[in-house]
VEXDRENPA-698353 format. One line per field, with one value per residue (C-alpha): residue number from 1; residue in three letters; chain; x, y, z. Coordinates in Angstrom, 1 decimal. Last residue first. Layout:
BEGIN
pos <- NUM;...
code <- ALA;...
unit <- A;...
u <- X;...
v <- Y;...
w <- Z;...
//
This chain:
BEGIN
pos <- 408;407;406;405;404;403;402;401;400;399;398;397;396;395;394;393;392;391;390;389;388;387;386;385;384;383;382;381;380;379;378;377;376;375;374;373;372;371;370;369;368;367;366;365;364;363;362;361;360;359;358;357;356;355;354;353;352;351;350;349;348;347;346;345;344;343;342;341;340;339;338;337;336;335;334;333;332;331;330;329;328;327;326;325;324;323;322;321;320;319;318;317;316;315;314;313;312;311;310;309;308;307;306;305;304;303;302;301;300;299;298;297;296;295;294;293;292;291;290;289;288;287;286;285;284;283;282;281;280;279;278;277;276;275;274;273;272;271;270;269;268;267;266;265;264;263;262;261;260;259;258;257;256;255;254;253;252;251;250;249;248;247;246;245;244;243;242;241;240;239;238;237;236;235;234;233;232;231;230;229;228;227;226;225;224;223;222;221;220;219;218;217;216;215;214;213;212;211;210;209;208;207;206;205;204;203;202;201;200;199;198;197;196;195;194;193;192;191;190;189;188;187;186;185;184;183;182;181;180;179;178;177;176;175;174;173;172;171;170;169;168;167;166;165;164;163;162;161;160;159;158;157;156;155;154;153;152;151;150;149;148;147;146;145;144;143;142;141;140;139;138;137;136;135;134;133;132;131;130;129;128;127;126;125;124;123;122;121;120;119;118;117;116;115;114;113;112;111;110;109;108;107;106;105;104;103;102;101;100;99;98;97;96;95;94;93;92;91;90;89;88;87;86;85;84;83;82;81;80;79;78;77;76;75;74;73;72;71;70;69;68;67;66;65;64;63;62;61;60;59;58;57;56;55;54;53;52;51;50;49;48;47;46;45;44;43;42;41;40;39;38;37;36;35;34;33;32;31;30;29;28;27;26;25;24;23;22;21;20;19;18;17;16;15;14;13;12;11;10;9;8;7;6;5;4;3;2;1
code <- UNK;UNK;UNK;UNK;UNK;UNK;UNK;UNK;UNK;UNK;UNK;UNK;UNK;UNK;UNK;UNK;UNK;UNK;UNK;UNK;UNK;UNK;UNK;UNK;UNK;UNK;UNK;UNK;UNK;UNK;UNK;UNK;UNK;UNK;UNK;UNK;UNK;UNK;UNK;UNK;UNK;UNK;UNK;UNK;UNK;UNK;UNK;UNK;UNK;UNK;UNK;UNK;UNK;UNK;UNK;UNK;UNK;UNK;UNK;UNK;UNK;UNK;UNK;UNK;UNK;UNK;UNK;UNK;UNK;UNK;UNK;UNK;UNK;UNK;UNK;UNK;UNK;UNK;UNK;UNK;UNK;UNK;UNK;UNK;UNK;UNK;UNK;UNK;UNK;UNK;UNK;UNK;UNK;UNK;UNK;UNK;UNK;UNK;UNK;UNK;UNK;UNK;UNK;UNK;UNK;UNK;UNK;UNK;UNK;UNK;UNK;UNK;UNK;UNK;UNK;UNK;UNK;UNK;UNK;UNK;UNK;UNK;UNK;UNK;UNK;UNK;UNK;UNK;UNK;UNK;UNK;UNK;UNK;UNK;UNK;UNK;UNK;UNK;UNK;UNK;UNK;UNK;UNK;UNK;UNK;UNK;UNK;UNK;UNK;UNK;UNK;UNK;UNK;UNK;UNK;UNK;UNK;UNK;UNK;UNK;UNK;UNK;UNK;UNK;UNK;UNK;UNK;UNK;UNK;UNK;UNK;UNK;UNK;UNK;UNK;UNK;UNK;UNK;UNK;UNK;UNK;UNK;UNK;UNK;UNK;UNK;UNK;UNK;UNK;UNK;UNK;UNK;UNK;UNK;UNK;UNK;UNK;UNK;UNK;UNK;UNK;UNK;UNK;UNK;UNK;UNK;UNK;UNK;UNK;UNK;UNK;UNK;UNK;UNK;UNK;UNK;UNK;UNK;UNK;UNK;UNK;UNK;UNK;UNK;UNK;UNK;UNK;UNK;UNK;UNK;UNK;UNK;UNK;UNK;UNK;UNK;UNK;UNK;UNK;UNK;UNK;UNK;UNK;UNK;UNK;UNK;UNK;UNK;UNK;UNK;UNK;UNK;UNK;UNK;UNK;UNK;UNK;UNK;UNK;UNK;UNK;UNK;UNK;UNK;UNK;UNK;UNK;UNK;UNK;UNK;UNK;UNK;UNK;UNK;UNK;UNK;UNK;UNK;UNK;UNK;UNK;UNK;UNK;UNK;UNK;UNK;UNK;UNK;UNK;UNK;UNK;UNK;UNK;UNK;UNK;UNK;UNK;UNK;UNK;UNK;UNK;UNK;UNK;UNK;UNK;UNK;UNK;UNK;UNK;UNK;UNK;UNK;UNK;UNK;UNK;UNK;UNK;UNK;UNK;UNK;UNK;UNK;UNK;UNK;UNK;UNK;UNK;UNK;UNK;UNK;UNK;UNK;UNK;UNK;UNK;UNK;UNK;UNK;UNK;UNK;UNK;UNK;UNK;UNK;UNK;UNK;UNK;UNK;UNK;UNK;UNK;UNK;UNK;UNK;UNK;UNK;UNK;UNK;UNK;UNK;UNK;UNK;UNK;UNK;UNK;UNK;UNK;UNK;UNK;UNK;UNK;UNK;UNK;UNK;UNK;UNK;UNK;UNK;UNK;UNK;UNK;UNK;UNK;UNK;UNK;UNK;UNK;UNK;UNK;UNK;UNK;UNK;UNK;UNK;UNK;UNK;UNK;UNK;UNK;UNK;UNK;UNK;UNK;UNK;UNK;UNK;UNK;UNK
unit <- A;A;A;A;A;A;A;A;A;A;A;A;A;A;A;A;A;A;A;A;A;A;A;A;A;A;A;A;A;A;A;A;A;A;A;A;A;A;A;A;A;A;A;A;A;A;A;A;A;A;A;A;A;A;A;A;A;A;A;A;A;A;A;A;A;A;A;A;A;A;A;A;A;A;A;A;A;A;A;A;A;A;A;A;A;A;A;A;A;A;A;A;A;A;A;A;A;A;A;A;A;A;A;A;A;A;A;A;A;A;A;A;A;A;A;A;A;A;A;A;A;A;A;A;A;A;A;A;A;A;A;A;A;A;A;A;A;A;A;A;A;A;A;A;A;A;A;A;A;A;A;A;A;A;A;A;A;A;A;A;A;A;A;A;A;A;A;A;A;A;A;A;A;A;A;A;A;A;A;A;A;A;A;A;A;A;A;A;A;A;A;A;A;A;A;A;A;A;A;A;A;A;A;A;A;A;A;A;A;A;A;A;A;A;A;A;A;A;A;A;A;A;A;A;A;A;A;A;A;A;A;A;A;A;A;A;A;A;A;A;A;A;A;A;A;A;A;A;A;A;A;A;A;A;A;A;A;A;A;A;A;A;A;A;A;A;A;A;A;A;A;A;A;A;A;A;A;A;A;A;A;A;A;A;A;A;A;A;A;A;A;A;A;A;A;A;A;A;A;A;A;A;A;A;A;A;A;A;A;A;A;A;A;A;A;A;A;A;A;A;A;A;A;A;A;A;A;A;A;A;A;A;A;A;A;A;A;A;A;A;A;A;A;A;A;A;A;A;A;A;A;A;A;A;A;A;A;A;A;A;A;A;A;A;A;A;A;A;A;A;A;A;A;A;A;A;A;A;A;A;A;A;A;A;A;A;A;A;A;A;A;A;A;A;A;A;A;A;A;A;A;A;A;A;A;A;A;A
u <- 9.2;9.4;9.7;13.2;12.8;14.2;16.3;17.5;20.2;21.2;24.4;25.4;28.5;30.9;29.3;26.5;26.7;24.4;22.8;19.4;17.3;14.9;12.4;11.3;7.8;8.3;5.8;7.7;10.9;9.1;7.5;10.8;12.5;9.5;10.0;13.7;13.5;10.3;11.9;10.6;14.0;16.9;15.1;15.4;18.6;18.7;17.5;14.4;10.9;8.3;7.2;8.4;11.4;13.9;11.4;12.7;16.3;15.6;17.0;19.6;21.3;22.2;25.7;27.9;29.6;31.2;28.8;27.3;24.6;23.6;21.6;20.4;18.6;17.0;16.4;19.5;21.6;22.7;24.5;24.9;27.5;27.3;30.3;30.5;33.7;34.9;38.6;39.2;36.5;38.8;36.5;34.7;31.5;28.7;30.1;30.0;26.4;25.3;26.5;25.1;21.6;21.7;22.6;19.3;17.4;19.1;18.4;14.7;14.7;16.1;13.7;10.8;12.5;13.1;9.8;11.2;10.7;14.5;17.3;19.5;22.2;25.6;27.6;27.7;28.5;31.0;31.1;33.2;32.0;34.8;33.1;32.8;34.4;32.8;29.9;28.7;25.0;25.6;28.2;26.0;23.4;25.8;27.1;23.7;22.7;25.9;25.3;21.7;23.1;25.5;22.8;20.4;22.8;23.8;19.8;19.5;15.6;13.0;10.0;7.6;4.5;4.0;5.4;4.1;7.0;5.0;4.6;8.2;8.8;6.0;7.2;10.6;9.1;7.4;10.6;12.6;9.8;9.8;13.7;13.0;10.6;13.0;15.4;13.1;11.5;15.0;15.9;12.8;13.7;17.2;16.1;13.3;16.2;18.4;15.5;14.9;18.4;19.1;15.9;17.2;20.9;19.1;17.0;19.9;22.2;19.4;18.8;19.9;18.5;21.8;20.7;23.5;23.6;19.6;19.1;21.5;19.6;16.2;17.2;18.4;15.3;13.1;15.2;14.5;10.7;10.9;12.3;10.1;7.1;8.4;9.0;5.6;3.8;5.6;4.5;1.0;0.9;3.1;1.1;-2.0;0.2;1.7;-1.3;-2.6;0.6;0.9;-2.7;-2.3;0.9;-1.0;-3.9;-1.1;0.5;-2.6;-3.6;0.1;-0.4;-3.7;-2.4;0.3;-1.8;-3.8;-0.7;0.2;-3.0;-3.2;0.1;-0.8;-4.1;-1.6;0.6;-2.2;-3.7;-0.2;-0.1;-3.4;-2.8;0.6;-1.2;-3.9;-1.1;0.4;-2.4;-3.6;0.0;0.3;-3.0;-1.7;1.8;0.1;-2.5;0.5;2.6;-0.4;-0.1;-0.9;-2.7;-5.4;-5.1;-6.6;-7.8;-8.0;-8.4;-10.7;-12.7;-15.4;-12.5;-11.3;-14.6;-15.1;-11.8;-12.8;-16.0;-13.9;-11.1;-11.4;-9.5;-6.4;-5.7;-3.0;-4.8;-3.6;-3.2;-3.1;-1.4;-3.8;-4.7;-0.8;-0.1;-3.7;-4.4;-7.7;-7.0;-3.9;-5.6;-8.4;-5.8;-4.4;-7.7;-8.3;-4.8;-6.3;-4.3;-2.4;0.8;-0.4;-3.4;-4.7;-1.1;-0.8;1.0;1.2;1.8;3.6;5.9;7.3;10.1;11.0;7.6;6.1;8.9;8.5;4.8;5.1;7.8;5.1;2.2;4.2;6.8;7.7;9.8;10.9;10.8;12.0;10.4;12.1;9.8;12.4;12.4;8.7;9.3;12.3;10.5;7.3;9.6;11.4;8.0;6.3;9.5;9.6;6.2;4.7;3.6;3.8;5.2;5.9;6.6;8.3;7.6;9.3;6.4;4.8;2.9;1.1;1.6;4.6;2.8;-0.1
v <- 24.8;27.8;31.0;32.5;35.6;39.1;40.7;44.3;45.6;49.3;50.0;53.5;54.8;56.8;60.1;58.7;55.0;52.8;49.5;49.7;46.8;46.8;44.0;41.5;40.2;41.9;44.5;45.1;45.9;48.5;50.1;50.5;51.8;54.3;55.4;55.8;58.1;60.3;63.2;66.0;66.4;68.9;71.9;72.5;71.2;67.3;65.9;64.5;63.2;63.4;59.8;58.2;55.6;57.9;58.1;55.5;56.6;60.3;60.3;57.9;60.2;58.6;58.0;60.9;58.7;55.4;54.0;50.5;48.8;45.4;43.0;39.6;36.5;34.4;30.9;29.2;32.3;33.8;37.2;40.5;43.2;46.8;49.2;52.7;54.3;57.9;59.0;59.5;61.9;64.6;66.9;64.1;64.4;65.8;63.6;60.7;61.0;62.3;59.1;56.9;58.6;58.1;54.5;54.0;55.8;53.6;50.4;51.0;52.3;49.2;47.1;49.2;48.7;44.9;44.0;40.8;37.0;36.1;34.5;32.4;34.1;31.7;34.7;36.5;39.8;42.0;45.4;48.2;51.7;54.6;58.0;60.3;63.8;64.4;66.1;68.3;67.3;64.5;63.3;62.6;60.9;58.7;57.6;56.8;55.0;52.8;51.7;50.7;48.7;46.9;46.2;45.0;42.7;41.0;40.8;38.7;38.8;36.3;38.4;40.2;42.1;45.6;46.8;50.0;52.5;54.7;57.6;57.9;59.3;61.9;63.0;63.2;65.5;67.6;68.0;69.1;71.6;73.0;73.5;75.4;77.3;78.1;79.4;81.1;83.2;83.9;85.2;87.5;88.6;89.5;91.6;93.2;94.2;95.4;97.6;98.9;99.8;101.1;103.5;104.9;105.7;107.1;109.4;110.4;110.8;113.1;111.7;112.9;110.9;109.7;106.1;103.3;102.8;102.9;100.6;97.8;98.0;98.1;95.2;93.1;93.9;92.9;89.6;88.9;89.6;87.1;84.8;84.8;84.9;81.5;80.0;81.1;79.8;76.5;76.2;77.0;73.9;71.6;71.9;69.7;67.0;67.0;66.8;63.9;61.8;62.4;61.3;58.3;57.5;57.8;55.7;53.0;53.5;53.1;49.7;48.4;49.3;47.5;44.6;44.2;44.5;41.7;39.6;40.1;39.2;36.1;35.0;35.8;33.6;30.7;31.2;31.4;28.1;26.5;27.2;25.9;22.8;22.5;22.9;20.3;17.8;18.3;18.2;14.6;13.6;14.6;12.7;9.6;9.6;10.2;7.5;5.1;6.2;5.7;8.6;7.7;10.2;11.0;12.9;15.6;17.2;20.2;22.7;25.8;26.8;24.0;21.5;23.2;23.2;19.4;18.7;20.6;18.1;15.3;15.8;12.9;10.6;12.6;15.2;16.3;18.9;19.0;22.5;23.1;26.4;28.9;30.7;31.7;35.2;36.2;35.8;34.8;31.2;31.4;33.5;30.9;28.2;30.2;30.6;26.9;26.1;24.7;25.7;23.3;24.6;24.0;21.7;20.5;20.1;21.6;19.9;22.7;21.8;23.6;26.2;28.8;29.7;32.7;34.3;30.8;30.1;33.3;32.6;29.2;30.4;32.9;30.3;27.6;25.1;25.4;22.9;22.8;19.6;19.0;16.0;13.2;10.5;9.5;13.1;13.0;10.2;12.0;15.2;13.7;12.0;15.2;17.5;14.9;14.7;18.5;18.6;22.3;21.2;23.0;21.1;22.9;20.9;21.9;19.3;16.1;14.5;11.4;8.7;6.2;2.8;1.9;2.5;0.1
w <- -28.1;-25.6;-27.9;-27.1;-24.7;-25.6;-23.0;-23.8;-21.5;-21.1;-19.6;-18.1;-16.9;-14.6;-13.7;-11.9;-11.8;-13.9;-14.7;-16.7;-17.6;-20.7;-21.0;-23.8;-25.3;-28.5;-27.6;-24.4;-26.8;-28.8;-26.0;-24.0;-27.1;-27.4;-23.6;-24.4;-27.4;-26.0;-24.4;-26.6;-28.2;-28.8;-28.4;-24.6;-23.1;-22.5;-19.5;-20.7;-19.6;-22.4;-22.0;-18.8;-19.5;-17.5;-14.7;-11.9;-12.6;-11.9;-8.1;-8.9;-11.4;-14.6;-16.1;-17.3;-20.2;-20.0;-22.6;-22.6;-25.0;-23.9;-26.4;-25.0;-26.7;-24.2;-23.0;-23.1;-23.4;-26.8;-26.0;-27.8;-27.0;-28.1;-26.4;-26.4;-25.3;-24.5;-24.0;-27.7;-27.4;-25.7;-24.1;-22.8;-20.8;-23.1;-26.1;-23.8;-22.9;-26.5;-27.7;-25.4;-25.8;-29.5;-28.9;-26.8;-29.7;-32.5;-30.9;-30.4;-34.2;-35.1;-33.3;-35.0;-38.6;-38.0;-36.3;-35.2;-35.1;-34.2;-36.3;-34.1;-32.0;-32.2;-33.9;-30.6;-31.3;-29.3;-30.8;-30.0;-30.8;-30.8;-29.8;-32.7;-33.8;-37.2;-36.1;-39.3;-39.2;-41.8;-39.6;-36.6;-39.1;-40.9;-37.5;-36.3;-39.4;-39.6;-36.0;-36.8;-40.0;-37.7;-34.9;-37.5;-38.6;-35.4;-34.6;-37.7;-38.4;-38.8;-39.9;-37.9;-39.3;-37.3;-33.9;-33.0;-33.5;-35.8;-33.4;-32.9;-36.3;-36.0;-32.7;-34.0;-37.0;-34.3;-32.1;-35.4;-36.3;-32.9;-33.0;-36.7;-35.0;-32.2;-34.8;-37.1;-33.8;-32.7;-36.0;-36.1;-32.6;-33.8;-36.8;-34.8;-32.2;-35.2;-36.8;-33.3;-32.6;-36.3;-36.1;-32.7;-34.3;-37.5;-35.0;-33.2;-36.1;-37.9;-41.2;-44.7;-48.0;-49.5;-48.7;-48.6;-45.1;-45.0;-47.6;-46.1;-42.9;-44.6;-46.6;-43.6;-41.9;-44.9;-45.0;-41.1;-41.6;-44.4;-42.5;-39.9;-41.9;-43.1;-39.9;-38.4;-41.3;-41.2;-37.5;-38.7;-41.2;-39.0;-35.9;-37.1;-38.4;-34.9;-33.1;-35.1;-35.0;-31.2;-31.1;-33.1;-31.2;-27.7;-29.0;-30.2;-26.5;-24.8;-26.7;-26.2;-22.3;-22.4;-24.3;-21.9;-19.0;-20.3;-20.8;-17.6;-15.9;-18.0;-16.7;-12.9;-13.7;-14.8;-11.9;-9.5;-11.1;-11.1;-7.4;-6.6;-8.5;-6.4;-3.1;-4.0;-5.1;-1.9;0.4;-1.4;-0.9;2.7;3.5;1.8;3.5;6.9;6.3;5.5;8.6;11.2;13.6;17.2;17.4;15.1;11.7;10.2;6.8;4.6;7.6;6.4;9.8;9.2;9.4;12.4;14.1;13.0;14.7;18.0;18.1;17.3;19.9;22.3;19.8;19.9;17.3;14.4;12.3;8.5;7.0;3.2;2.3;0.5;3.5;4.2;2.3;2.3;6.1;7.1;7.1;9.0;11.6;11.7;12.6;15.3;16.9;16.6;18.1;21.6;24.4;26.6;25.3;21.8;21.2;18.0;16.6;13.3;10.3;7.7;4.1;1.1;3.1;1.1;3.8;5.7;6.6;7.4;9.7;11.8;11.7;13.1;15.8;17.0;17.0;18.7;19.1;15.3;13.0;9.5;7.3;3.9;2.7;1.3;2.7;5.1;6.0;7.1;9.7;11.0;11.4;12.8;15.6;16.5;16.6;18.8;21.1;21.1;22.5;21.4;17.8;14.6;11.9;8.9;5.6;2.5;-0.1;-1.8;-4.1;-2.8;-5.2;-2.9;-4.4;-2.3;1.0;-0.1
//
């Protein structure tokens, strides 16, 4: 009979005020392969429960001559412990109290002296129930996580549509502002040139005042044009980021995507007249398999993180040869990892929890709206991945993207 009882090893807490009874149960249960924890009273039991994820509790009906009914009720009312099956250990004369405990939530009971076969059977039943309950909780947590991801994706998609709509609406009036500012600046220059070449006499005080006002008007027009162009860059950036939603995925070579993204980034900087750039070291794991990926959106996420790395080291080093940016890929048993490291300014501890918040930025006004990292995080999460950050202010920052491989 004993051999036919399937018994999985479990963590069992024995609560009994008699040391000899605790010791006997521990020896018996250890023979079955269980990991046994002992408690002489309620306080010790709670302490053990806080330390270890217990699978079954064996609770003596009386602890220090007091019945343990109230303690059982306490356990069953506590969300942290109420799912742990509890078996009451009683004597022959405890029938009424056993019934009360069963009604309060105890899963089963055993009568002293304990029958070893019956003990194994009752434990096996409770362990199976606990295992089924844990699997159900894990399944529900996975469903909730999936629902949260879907909600987040829908929110970000709506935000992307809103950003796109607002950006499109702002482009036309902004173009008029820039154009009129340029026209005003041209007119001011023509007037200044005309006054300097004019032979019409003008009092020196009037001419000085006219030149002063006209020069100020010219300066203001140039500032309007400058800030208009900055706003236009931000709007273009917002339009670009509003299309980060992951579309159709294809098997992609992540190492190749990284090489192409680095080439695009360097070309962008050089196209803007920045030729002194940090060296980029790549350590690419050639064993990485092709991954189902939206190549354009994933490249954009990498671009945004690399762009931040470039900005950080350029800000820190006058001698750019001291700057370093490193991109590394790694093929693990269950995931593909991409890490982007720079030895730039790092990230302050008090803003670390905000860096992925849309529109949060530490860059000067006009350099971007603070959507790069939030967009990168969105893309990575839509690929069922995550971004982790390791940083030290003034020393370095490292962003690690982890994309889990599909389970076979």
